N, CA, C and O of each residue as an XYZ file, in Angstrom:
640
protein
N      24.796   -182.236   -190.708
C      25.726   -181.319   -190.118
C      25.467   -179.925   -190.494
O      25.290   -179.663   -191.683
N      25.425   -179.010   -189.608
C      25.176   -177.662   -190.022
C      26.509   -176.846   -190.006
O      27.294   -176.954   -189.065
N      26.733   -176.060   -191.027
C      27.922   -175.185   -191.091
C      27.493   -173.895   -191.330
O      26.937   -173.609   -192.391
N      27.725   -172.950   -190.308
C      27.492   -171.516   -190.642
C      28.360   -170.856   -191.664
O      29.509   -171.281   -191.790
N      27.966   -169.914   -192.371
C      28.763   -169.165   -193.287
C      29.160   -167.826   -192.813
O      28.427   -167.326   -191.959
N      30.158   -167.171   -193.199
C      30.666   -165.995   -192.693
C      29.688   -164.829   -193.261
O      29.364   -164.801   -194.448
N      29.281   -163.945   -192.387
C      28.402   -162.812   -192.784
C      29.070   -161.806   -193.480
O      30.176   -161.410   -193.110
N      28.378   -161.267   -194.651
C      28.981   -160.390   -195.367
C      27.951   -159.222   -195.790
O      26.750   -159.369   -195.563
N      28.421   -158.124   -196.375
C      27.523   -157.024   -196.759
C      27.284   -156.025   -195.689
O      28.070   -155.884   -194.752
N      26.130   -155.289   -195.839
C      25.696   -154.235   -194.812
C      25.075   -155.044   -193.523
O      24.800   -156.244   -193.537
N      24.936   -154.308   -192.596
C      24.457   -154.883   -191.471
C      23.034   -155.607   -191.641
O      22.865   -156.756   -191.234
N      22.016   -154.862   -192.271
C      20.755   -155.433   -192.634
C      20.926   -156.769   -193.446
O      20.232   -157.762   -193.228
N      21.889   -156.708   -194.378
C      22.282   -157.901   -195.231
C      22.815   -159.018   -194.370
O      22.397   -160.163   -194.541
N      23.707   -158.743   -193.464
C      24.272   -159.743   -192.466
C      23.169   -160.276   -191.690
O      23.214   -161.494   -191.521
N      22.177   -159.649   -191.170
C      21.126   -160.223   -190.278
C      20.225   -160.987   -191.206
O      19.601   -161.942   -190.742
N      20.098   -160.669   -192.443
C      19.149   -161.462   -193.291
C      19.935   -162.900   -193.488
O      19.323   -163.966   -193.429
N      21.251   -162.824   -193.709
C      22.013   -163.995   -193.873
C      21.785   -164.818   -192.582
O      21.497   -166.013   -192.639
N      21.918   -164.155   -191.430
C      21.911   -164.840   -190.153
C      20.579   -165.517   -189.981
O      20.483   -166.679   -189.585
N      19.531   -164.733   -190.298
C      18.134   -165.458   -190.304
C      17.973   -166.613   -191.202
O      17.269   -167.560   -190.850
N      18.603   -166.600   -192.385
C      18.502   -167.671   -193.242
C      19.206   -168.906   -192.499
O      18.627   -169.991   -192.443
N      20.481   -168.708   -191.924
C      21.189   -169.713   -191.203
C      20.432   -170.231   -189.963
O      20.522   -171.405   -189.605
N      19.718   -169.355   -189.350
C      18.856   -169.701   -188.193
C      17.728   -170.703   -188.582
O      17.529   -171.746   -187.960
N      17.056   -170.326   -189.589
C      16.024   -171.059   -190.161
C      16.465   -172.510   -190.497
O      15.773   -173.473   -190.165
N      17.594   -172.630   -191.142
C      18.289   -173.784   -191.588
C      18.661   -174.725   -190.268
O      18.487   -175.943   -190.285
N      19.130   -174.096   -189.261
C      19.436   -174.712   -188.084
C      18.321   -175.243   -187.234
O      18.446   -176.239   -186.522
N      17.206   -174.522   -187.342
C      16.166   -174.936   -186.469
C      15.023   -175.684   -187.338
O      13.981   -176.036   -186.784
N      15.225   -175.895   -188.583
C      14.282   -176.557   -189.391
C      14.083   -177.960   -188.917
O      14.958   -178.791   -188.671
N      12.748   -178.090   -188.826
C      12.247   -179.518   -188.425
C      12.402   -179.789   -186.846
O      11.992   -180.852   -186.380
N      12.922   -178.940   -186.136
C      12.976   -179.117   -184.786
C      11.997   -178.244   -183.865
O      11.943   -177.026   -184.035
N      11.288   -178.831   -182.968
C      10.259   -177.949   -182.240
C      10.677   -177.859   -180.858
O      10.119   -177.077   -180.088
N      11.751   -178.712   -180.453
C      12.108   -178.571   -179.043
C      12.673   -177.199   -178.587
O      13.706   -176.758   -179.089
N      11.982   -176.526   -177.625
C      12.383   -175.187   -177.336
C      13.842   -175.176   -176.770
O      14.607   -174.293   -177.155
N      14.254   -176.106   -175.885
C      15.553   -176.050   -175.318
C      16.611   -176.186   -176.335
O      17.593   -175.443   -176.327
N      16.422   -177.205   -177.293
C      17.394   -177.494   -178.399
C      17.597   -176.266   -179.191
O      18.710   -175.790   -179.415
N      16.473   -175.768   -179.610
C      16.512   -174.604   -180.477
C      17.119   -173.435   -179.745
O      17.937   -172.738   -180.346
N      16.787   -173.155   -178.479
C      17.453   -172.066   -177.882
C      18.826   -172.177   -177.572
O      19.505   -171.152   -177.512
N      19.395   -173.450   -177.338
C      20.793   -173.770   -177.256
C      21.498   -173.419   -178.564
O      22.440   -172.628   -178.602
N      20.993   -174.052   -179.652
C      21.614   -173.880   -180.999
C      21.525   -172.400   -181.460
O      22.502   -171.916   -182.031
N      20.509   -171.719   -181.267
C      20.405   -170.315   -181.740
C      21.338   -169.476   -180.864
O      21.960   -168.546   -181.376
N      21.453   -169.748   -179.644
C      22.394   -168.923   -178.783
C      23.861   -169.061   -179.337
O      24.608   -168.090   -179.458
N      24.160   -170.176   -179.620
C      25.685   -170.568   -180.037
C      25.808   -169.920   -181.434
O      26.824   -169.272   -181.688
N      24.800   -170.063   -182.378
C      25.013   -169.293   -183.719
C      25.220   -167.766   -183.615
O      26.103   -167.154   -184.216
N      24.285   -167.207   -182.767
C      24.386   -165.715   -182.721
C      25.561   -165.263   -182.053
O      26.183   -164.290   -182.479
N      25.957   -165.976   -180.907
C      27.201   -165.584   -180.127
C      28.392   -165.608   -181.048
O      29.237   -164.713   -181.028
N      28.445   -166.634   -181.847
C      29.752   -166.720   -182.693
C      29.631   -165.910   -183.926
O      30.649   -165.592   -184.541
N      28.395   -165.537   -184.349
C      28.285   -164.687   -185.551
C      28.492   -163.238   -185.418
O      29.013   -162.568   -186.310
N      28.045   -162.720   -184.203
C      28.035   -161.326   -184.049
C      29.391   -160.789   -183.341
O      29.800   -161.401   -182.354
N      30.047   -159.739   -183.786
C      31.182   -159.225   -183.051
C      30.850   -158.443   -181.778
O      29.782   -157.835   -181.701
N      31.655   -158.444   -180.872
C      31.412   -157.590   -179.640
C      30.274   -157.972   -178.819
O      29.567   -157.094   -178.324
N      30.041   -159.187   -178.634
C      28.946   -159.640   -177.821
C      29.593   -160.476   -176.691
O      30.589   -161.148   -176.959
N      29.065   -160.468   -175.411
C      29.616   -161.351   -174.416
C      28.682   -162.262   -173.739
O      29.043   -163.112   -172.925
N      27.350   -162.033   -174.140
C      26.366   -162.953   -173.737
C      25.235   -163.011   -174.651
O      24.765   -161.983   -175.139
N      24.777   -164.177   -174.903
C      23.467   -164.329   -175.760
C      22.733   -165.466   -175.283
O      23.314   -166.541   -175.134
N      21.547   -165.339   -175.036
C      20.766   -166.411   -174.485
C      19.174   -166.173   -174.317
O      18.618   -165.237   -174.893
N      18.544   -166.998   -173.566
C      17.242   -166.949   -173.349
C      16.923   -167.017   -171.946
O      17.633   -167.642   -171.157
N      15.816   -166.357   -171.583
C      15.136   -166.564   -170.244
C      13.743   -166.923   -170.564
O      13.088   -166.290   -171.391
N      13.317   -167.874   -169.953
C      11.854   -168.394   -170.234
C      11.029   -168.084   -169.007
O      11.498   -168.099   -167.868
N       9.666   -167.779   -169.328
C       8.773   -167.361   -168.342
C       8.144   -168.552   -167.768
O       7.597   -169.369   -168.509
N       8.190   -168.722   -166.367
C       7.601   -169.765   -165.690
C       6.255   -169.538   -165.081
O       5.774   -170.377   -164.319
N       5.665   -168.489   -165.374
C       4.356   -168.087   -164.824
C       4.410   -167.123   -163.885
O       3.421   -166.425   -163.661
N       5.691   -166.948   -163.151
C       5.801   -165.840   -162.308
C       7.057   -165.003   -162.556
O       7.047   -163.803   -162.279
N       8.100   -165.577   -163.052
C       9.304   -164.704   -163.317
C      10.063   -165.460   -164.492
O       9.686   -166.536   -164.956
N      11.174   -164.761   -164.905
C      11.993   -165.443   -165.966
C      13.142   -166.256   -165.355
O      13.834   -165.862   -164.416
N      13.279   -167.473   -166.009
C      14.272   -168.399   -165.493
C      15.263   -168.599   -166.641
O      14.857   -168.736   -167.795
N      16.526   -168.616   -166.335
C      17.588   -168.626   -167.331
C      17.351   -170.013   -168.208
O      16.971   -171.053   -167.669
N      17.580   -169.917   -169.400
C      17.492   -170.978   -170.335
C      18.891   -171.160   -170.979
O      19.869   -170.719   -170.376
N      19.034   -171.761   -172.126
C      20.353   -171.975   -172.795
C      20.933   -170.626   -173.144
O      20.254   -169.658   -173.487
N      22.228   -170.644   -173.028
C      22.931   -169.325   -173.335
C      24.363   -169.554   -173.632
O      24.831   -170.657   -173.348
N      25.110   -168.659   -174.162
C      26.444   -168.581   -174.353
C      27.037   -167.486   -173.659
O      26.486   -166.396   -173.813
N      28.161   -167.553   -172.841
C      28.688   -166.446   -172.012
C      28.970   -166.880   -170.657
O      28.858   -168.053   -170.300
N      29.331   -165.943   -169.915
C      29.585   -166.270   -168.427
C      28.323   -166.671   -167.781
O      27.247   -166.339   -168.280
N      28.400   -167.429   -166.599
C      27.224   -167.770   -165.840
C      26.418   -166.490   -165.563
O      26.954   -165.399   -165.371
N      24.912   -166.733   -165.554
C      23.976   -165.759   -165.494
C      23.099   -165.764   -164.353
O      23.058   -166.796   -163.683
N      22.370   -164.749   -164.014
C      21.422   -164.720   -163.032
C      20.332   -165.871   -163.444
O      19.917   -166.047   -164.589
N      19.960   -166.601   -162.311
C      19.045   -167.578   -162.564
C      17.612   -167.131   -162.736
O      16.962   -167.602   -163.669
N      17.098   -166.304   -161.950
C      15.809   -165.715   -161.929
C      15.770   -164.263   -161.963
O      16.484   -163.565   -161.244
N      14.869   -163.779   -162.867
C      14.700   -162.302   -162.994
C      13.177   -162.000   -162.821
O      12.390   -162.459   -163.649
N      12.733   -161.242   -161.771
C      11.362   -160.748   -161.703
C      11.024   -159.850   -162.767
O      11.879   -159.114   -163.259
N       9.689   -159.863   -163.200
C       9.348   -159.147   -164.247
C       9.351   -157.659   -164.066
O       9.151   -156.882   -164.999
N       9.597   -157.275   -162.773
C       9.730   -155.795   -162.527
C      11.100   -155.353   -162.225
O      11.289   -154.363   -161.518
N      12.140   -156.095   -162.767
C      13.528   -155.865   -162.540
C      14.364   -155.904   -163.861
O      14.083   -156.772   -164.688
N      15.316   -155.067   -164.096
C      16.197   -155.159   -165.154
C      15.640   -154.975   -166.466
O      14.442   -154.708   -166.556
N      16.442   -155.095   -167.620
C      16.206   -154.892   -168.993
C      15.375   -156.035   -169.373
O      14.386   -155.899   -170.094
N      15.783   -157.226   -168.871
C      14.872   -158.494   -169.379
C      13.435   -158.371   -168.675
O      12.425   -158.686   -169.304
N      13.375   -157.945   -167.470
C      12.054   -157.783   -166.876
C      11.134   -156.806   -167.567
O       9.935   -157.001   -167.765
N      11.873   -155.652   -167.940
C      11.121   -154.594   -168.811
C      10.695   -155.086   -170.077
O       9.570   -154.774   -170.467
N      11.424   -155.806   -170.775
C      11.011   -156.407   -172.015
C       9.823   -157.348   -171.981
O       8.891   -157.347   -172.785
N       9.993   -158.197   -170.877
C       8.952   -159.169   -170.714
C       7.677   -158.441   -170.226
O       6.620   -158.683   -170.807
N       7.707   -157.568   -169.197
C       6.480   -156.930   -168.758
C       5.842   -155.961   -169.730
O       4.614   -155.883   -169.779
N       6.598   -155.233   -170.488
C       6.159   -154.318   -171.499
C       5.844   -154.957   -172.834
O       5.155   -154.374   -173.671
N       6.371   -156.203   -173.031
C       6.310   -156.914   -174.333
C       6.752   -156.103   -175.474
O       6.163   -156.117   -176.555
N       7.835   -155.368   -175.215
C       8.508   -154.471   -176.215
C      10.009   -154.621   -176.122
O      10.538   -154.816   -175.028
N      10.729   -154.535   -177.270
C      12.082   -154.837   -177.299
C      12.747   -153.601   -176.545
O      12.366   -152.443   -176.714
N      13.700   -153.947   -175.762
C      14.454   -152.846   -174.932
C      15.953   -152.832   -175.575
O      16.658   -153.841   -175.591
N      16.316   -151.699   -176.048
C      17.564   -151.486   -176.699
C      18.255   -150.458   -175.758
O      17.850   -149.295   -175.767
N      19.344   -150.855   -174.894
C      19.947   -149.933   -174.022
C      21.343   -149.750   -174.327
O      22.153   -150.677   -174.332
N      21.649   -148.415   -174.609
C      22.909   -148.029   -174.909
C      23.944   -148.052   -173.890
O      25.123   -148.308   -174.136
N      23.442   -147.757   -172.649
C      24.298   -147.805   -171.323
C      23.589   -148.524   -170.336
O      22.619   -147.976   -169.813
N      23.924   -149.685   -169.993
C      23.091   -150.542   -168.986
C      23.202   -149.806   -167.506
O      22.276   -149.847   -166.696
N      24.375   -149.172   -167.276
C      24.587   -148.508   -165.982
C      23.562   -147.194   -165.910
O      23.422   -146.677   -164.802
N      22.955   -146.724   -166.863
C      22.058   -145.710   -166.800
C      20.562   -146.217   -166.719
O      19.661   -145.422   -166.451
N      20.321   -147.535   -166.952
C      19.023   -148.167   -166.889
C      18.529   -148.532   -165.521
O      19.020   -149.458   -164.875
N      17.539   -147.777   -165.095
C      17.097   -147.959   -163.661
C      16.658   -149.368   -163.401
O      15.802   -149.918   -164.093
N      17.295   -149.974   -162.328
C      17.146   -151.378   -162.049
C      17.830   -152.421   -162.728
O      17.472   -153.596   -162.644
N      18.924   -151.988   -163.481
C      19.667   -152.901   -164.246
C      20.265   -153.992   -163.405
O      20.801   -153.653   -162.350
N      20.240   -155.257   -163.740
C      20.798   -156.350   -163.078
C      22.165   -156.660   -163.694
O      22.189   -157.000   -164.877
N      23.234   -156.579   -163.042
C      24.487   -156.869   -163.643
C      24.925   -158.278   -163.403
O      25.680   -158.589   -162.482
N      24.373   -159.199   -164.352
C      24.762   -160.564   -164.189
C      26.292   -160.698   -164.536
O      27.052   -161.332   -163.804
N      26.720   -160.049   -165.727
C      28.129   -160.000   -166.138
C      28.548   -158.509   -166.032
O      28.077   -157.619   -166.740
N      29.476   -158.342   -165.079
C      29.907   -156.983   -164.772
C      30.600   -156.271   -166.066
O      30.773   -155.052   -166.071
N      30.943   -157.000   -167.037
C      31.601   -156.484   -168.261
C      30.559   -155.910   -169.331
O      30.936   -155.180   -170.247
N      29.211   -156.291   -169.154
C      28.235   -155.807   -170.086
C      28.053   -154.397   -169.975
O      27.985   -153.875   -168.862
N      27.965   -153.704   -171.071
C      27.822   -152.208   -171.040
C      26.504   -151.802   -171.791
O      25.868   -150.794   -171.482
N      26.138   -152.664   -172.804
C      24.845   -152.412   -173.597
C      24.157   -153.667   -173.782
O      24.752   -154.739   -173.669
N      22.806   -153.574   -174.089
C      22.058   -154.756   -174.179
C      20.846   -154.547   -175.111
O      20.395   -153.414   -175.279
N      20.317   -155.621   -175.714
C      19.179   -155.719   -176.516
C      18.397   -157.015   -175.933
O      18.969   -158.103   -175.880
N      17.148   -156.853   -175.529
C      16.333   -157.777   -175.065
C      14.965   -157.766   -175.911
O      14.212   -156.793   -175.895
N      14.745   -158.772   -176.549
C      13.487   -159.127   -177.329
C      12.529   -159.944   -176.599
O      12.866   -161.044   -176.159
N      11.269   -159.445   -176.429
C      10.290   -160.388   -175.804
C       9.796   -161.532   -176.802
O       9.672   -161.352   -178.014
N       9.562   -162.597   -176.214
C       9.136   -163.833   -177.040
C       7.668   -164.049   -176.662
O       7.370   -164.516   -175.562
N       6.831   -163.736   -177.499
C       5.286   -163.815   -177.143
C       4.664   -164.619   -178.245
O       4.898   -164.371   -179.428
N       3.874   -165.580   -177.848
C       3.109   -166.407   -178.709
C       1.526   -166.231   -178.576
O       0.950   -166.849   -177.680
N       0.866   -165.470   -179.374
C      -0.478   -164.936   -179.193
C      -0.402   -164.000   -178.027
O       0.378   -163.052   -178.115
N      -1.117   -164.155   -176.955
C      -0.963   -163.346   -175.688
C      -0.150   -163.946   -174.742
O      -0.007   -163.370   -173.664
N       0.425   -165.029   -174.957
C       1.237   -165.723   -173.885
C       2.691   -165.248   -173.862
O       3.296   -165.136   -174.928
N       3.232   -164.988   -172.792
C       4.670   -164.662   -172.728
C       5.325   -165.934   -172.740
O       4.926   -166.801   -171.963
N       6.316   -166.170   -173.551
C       7.126   -167.354   -173.568
C       8.483   -167.074   -172.825
O       8.983   -167.908   -172.070
N       9.035   -165.878   -173.081
C      10.329   -165.354   -172.354
C      10.968   -164.230   -173.084
O      10.300   -163.381   -173.674
N      12.287   -164.231   -173.040
C      12.953   -163.098   -173.715
C      14.239   -163.782   -174.354
O      14.759   -164.825   -173.958
N      14.632   -163.025   -175.376
C      15.994   -163.324   -176.121
C      16.891   -162.212   -175.633
O      16.481   -161.068   -175.829
N      18.061   -162.373   -175.025
C      18.894   -161.347   -174.424
C      20.241   -161.344   -175.099
O      20.864   -162.389   -175.286
N      20.658   -160.222   -175.443
C      22.116   -160.151   -176.142
C      22.832   -158.889   -175.413
O      22.381   -157.746   -175.354
N      24.009   -159.349   -174.892
C      24.739   -158.178   -174.110
C      26.107   -157.912   -174.815
O      26.656   -158.808   -175.456
N      26.597   -156.786   -174.698
C      27.878   -156.325   -175.133
C      28.807   -155.729   -174.084
O      28.322   -155.191   -173.089
N      30.118   -155.802   -174.266
C      30.919   -155.042   -173.451
C      31.235   -153.663   -173.842
O      31.970   -152.924   -173.187
N      30.632   -153.342   -174.965
C      30.807   -152.036   -175.524
C      29.524   -151.100   -175.347
O      28.410   -151.514   -175.670
N      29.697   -149.988   -174.888
C      28.503   -149.028   -174.677
C      28.102   -148.622   -176.193
O      28.960   -148.360   -177.037
N      26.817   -148.599   -176.431
C      26.142   -148.181   -177.781
C      26.444   -149.238   -178.678
O      26.366   -148.837   -179.839
N      26.769   -150.474   -178.586
C      26.949   -151.480   -179.514
C      25.865   -151.736   -180.410
O      26.087   -152.070   -181.574
N      24.657   -151.599   -179.933
C      23.514   -152.046   -180.742
C      22.738   -150.787   -181.251
O      22.428   -149.861   -180.502
N      22.455   -150.827   -182.567
C      21.694   -149.768   -183.185
C      20.350   -150.281   -183.688
O      20.006   -151.435   -183.431
N      19.555   -149.429   -184.421
C      18.278   -149.885   -184.908
C      18.330   -151.109   -185.837
O      17.422   -151.939   -185.869
N      19.507   -151.181   -186.637
C      19.696   -152.328   -187.580
C      19.951   -153.634   -186.674
O      19.489   -154.708   -187.058
N      20.612   -153.559   -185.590
C      20.808   -154.700   -184.766
C      19.510   -155.133   -184.092
O      19.242   -156.325   -183.937
N      18.675   -154.102   -183.678
C      17.374   -154.386   -183.058
C      16.524   -155.135   -183.940
O      15.988   -156.186   -183.588
N      16.370   -154.563   -185.208
C      15.485   -155.219   -186.223
C      16.041   -156.527   -186.595
O      15.232   -157.433   -186.793
N      17.309   -156.769   -186.722
C      17.920   -158.181   -187.031
C      17.756   -159.093   -185.863
O      17.489   -160.263   -186.137
N      17.861   -158.787   -184.700
C      17.620   -159.533   -183.545
C      16.113   -159.793   -183.316
O      15.794   -160.893   -182.864
N      15.266   -158.979   -183.558
C      13.874   -159.189   -183.617
C      13.473   -160.296   -184.588
O      12.678   -161.190   -184.299
N      14.106   -160.159   -185.801
C      13.872   -161.178   -186.872
C      14.359   -162.612   -186.450
O      13.711   -163.622   -186.726
N      15.555   -162.630   -185.758
C      16.044   -163.940   -185.329
C      15.163   -164.570   -184.164
O      14.923   -165.774   -184.078
N      14.742   -163.662   -183.339
C      13.723   -164.148   -182.329
C      12.441   -164.695   -183.050
O      11.897   -165.737   -182.684
N      11.998   -163.941   -184.085
C      10.757   -164.473   -184.834
C      11.019   -165.830   -185.388
O      10.117   -166.668   -185.370
N      12.201   -166.105   -185.882
C      12.619   -167.400   -186.387
C      12.431   -168.476   -185.266
O      11.843   -169.535   -185.484
N      12.904   -168.179   -184.197
C      12.749   -168.983   -182.936
C      11.381   -169.355   -182.587
O      11.074   -170.517   -182.324
N      10.547   -168.369   -182.581
C       9.066   -168.494   -182.292
C       8.412   -169.353   -183.403
O       7.609   -170.243   -183.120
N       8.758   -169.077   -184.613
C       8.178   -169.785   -185.719
C       8.360   -171.193   -185.531
O       7.422   -171.949   -185.785
N       9.667   -171.720   -185.037
C       9.976   -173.039   -184.945
C       9.188   -173.735   -183.780
O       9.056   -174.959   -183.741
N       8.701   -172.938   -182.890
C       7.901   -173.502   -181.764
C       6.361   -173.861   -182.247
O       5.648   -174.690   -181.680
N       6.041   -173.193   -183.232
C       4.599   -173.309   -183.754
C       4.286   -174.664   -184.312
O       3.167   -174.901   -184.766
């Protein structure tokens, strides 16, 4: 039985604690779907002011929604559309303070105002993206980005 503990300390310390919890949660499990489902739930319930946390997996042509927490989502995202598409095609984390100002933003949840999308890459192969939305503009800063990148790395390590 897995039990998450409340996060304490500075934001970097909280993300370090969350990474420890993520490693414990994913330990010994290699199934991508199971790990994405559990990790989405962990992050969704651990972080304040988020309204969507989940995964999109690359099927060779586009991103396809995977396990997530939040309202129903867009099922398919082309690599040339939205924040997720930008993260996937550029293979670079996208941290967007105001999604309404992002060219080509796809509004799956109309309440979302800011977003962080971390690309998931294994060697040269695009696996997908880890997507976190907030109903607050400017919700995510550099500490959030670094922490979420570390959580995404835990996910990728579990797949190896």
